[in-house]
Residue, then its C-alpha position, 0 to 999 in steps of 0.5 A: x526283310x531277308x538280307x545277303x551278308x557277302x565279302x571279299x569277292x577279290x574279283x580277278x584273283x589269280x591264285x598259283x597263276x591261275x586265273x580265277x575269273x571263270x570260277x568267280x562267275x560261276x559262284x556269283x551266278x549261284x548267289x544270284x540263284x540264292x538271292x531269287x530262292x531265298x526272296x532277299x531284299x537287300x545284298x551287302x557286299x563288304x569290300x574287297x570286291x577285287x583283288x587289285x586297286x587296278x582291276x582286269x578288264x574281266x573283273x570290271x565286266x563281272x562286277x558290272x553284270x552281278x550288279x545289273x543283275x541284282x538290280x533287274x531282280x530287284x534287289x537292293x545293293x550296299x556296297x562297301x570298299x575294303x584294303x584291296x579295292x581302290x575308292x576312286x575306281x570302286x566309286x566310279x558312277x556311285x550317284x547315278x547307281x543310288x537312283x537304282x538302289x545300288x549304293x556304294x560308299x568307296x571313300x571315307x569323306x569324313x562322315x559314315x554313310x547311312x542308308x535307311x531301307x524300309x519293307x513294310x513296317x520295318x526300318x534297318x538304318x545301315x551304316x556304310x564305313x568303307x576301309x578307313x585308317x588312322x592315320x587318314x581319318x586323324x588327316x581329314x578331320x584334325x583329330x589324334x587316334x593313335x590306334x584302329x580301336x580309337x579311331x573306330x570308337x571315335x567314329x562310331x561316336x560321330x554317327x550317334x547311333x539310335x539304339x532304339x532302331x535297328x542298326x547295321x554296320x558294314x565294315x572291313x577292318x581286323x576285328x578280335x575278341x579280349x586281344x584274340x584274332x580271328x582264325x586266318x588263311x594264308x590269302x591275308x594277313x593282319x599288321x604286325x604288332x596288332x596296331x589294327x585290331x578293333x575288340x568286337x565290343x566297340x560295335x555294341x550298340x549296332x544290332x549287326x556287324x557285317x565284316x569283310x577282310x577275314x576269309x573264313x566266314x566267322x562270329x567274332x565275341x557275339x553271333x551278330x557280329x560276323x565276317x562273311x568270309x570270301x566267296x571262293x578258296x583262294x589258298x590250300x589253307x582253306x580246304x577244310x572250310x566250307x565258303x557260306x553266304x550269311x542270311x539275316x531275317x528280321x522280323x517285326x519284332x526286329x528280332x534278327x534271325x541267321x541262317x546260312x546257304x552253302x557256296x558250291x564252288x565249280x572246283x573244290x581245292x584239295x590236297x592228296x599224299x601219295x607217291x606217284x606211282x598209287x597216283x597214275x595206277x589209280x591205287x588211291x581215291x581221286x575224289x573229282x580230277x577237275x579239282x584244284x590240287x596240292x599234290x604232295x608226293x612221298x617218293x624218295x627218288x626224283x622224278x622226271x617231269x613230276x608235274x607233267x605226270x601229275x597233270x596227266x590226272x590232275x589237269x588243274x593241279x595247282x602245286x606239288x610238294x614232296x614229303x620224303x626223307x630228305x624233307x623231314x631231315x630239312x625239318x629236323x635242320x629248321x628246328x635246330x636252326x629255330x632253336x639256336x636262334x631261340x637261344x641266342x643273346x638278342x644283341x647278338x641276333x640283332x648284329x647278326x642281322x645288321x650285318x646281313x642287311x648292311x653288310x657292316x657291323x653295326x658301330x658303336x651308338x647303333x649298338x647303345x641305342x638297341x641295348x637301350x631299347x632292350x633294356x626298356x622292353x625288359x622292363 
């Protein structure tokens, strides 16, 4: 059995106010071609299918077309929701789709859905867990879990996974290794304080964990607990890494072998640093001028209509910034301010912050409360 692991399509996304819908059509066509070339049997879509809970019409049509073509090609599809998705909207037609081997789990209803698929003598049990929060699980099941990890442990216990079988979990959560976070980009964030952390060892009963949520493809703790990554670069913090589709090959011995296919975008995302003169006169290596660009200009003097001039060379420029003496001086000021803040008394910082937010000084009672909190933290 051959399985393709994908996640974080973010259909309908706009990057720097540029619609990515045509880029997404291009990459999904490439993925369809890969499914044929690699003789893929099952496609996993691990959350953040849409970029918004209310997707655009173009995004809905694009997903409809993608699923229809996978179905026409005889591929089975397993799909879960992510934190960007609306569970209600993504679940539309799920019972009808299941008759065409398209299985959708977009809303946790009290137990994790299990789908068993067969290919000759190979049987694989897939567990579909859409994005969940402890507060929702607690309310639904009448339990008390305080963290995402406690919640996940509880849910897995309820699954009663038979470890003598081949088991694959689809999940969309923030998985860590000994509290160490995965590599993040600017296009995703984690919760403050690490409350959403789930240690990879929670998933030891599974032969493979197909994760969504983080945009850089990467393994967490062991090779078979893995983020598929987004299908496209959605921020300039991702420019140095290639996007890949993960392929699982399961043999008769129940061994899972991994391979990858690089995804090549219609427009790459790149950065370049130069003066406006070097750019306009072709004195630097331009690369593909149709790419989405962040151009860092080194000119000391102000440039009239800088973005217009850059567009003459890079029509799809998304962002321009400046790096010159004025920029370096502002960095030095920021470092000074940071050093100044780091050396201040925490009570003074709180007092300044409170006044900035409320336009009055904190009263004595509030200062007593915050003092006791700081003292408790220091213990």
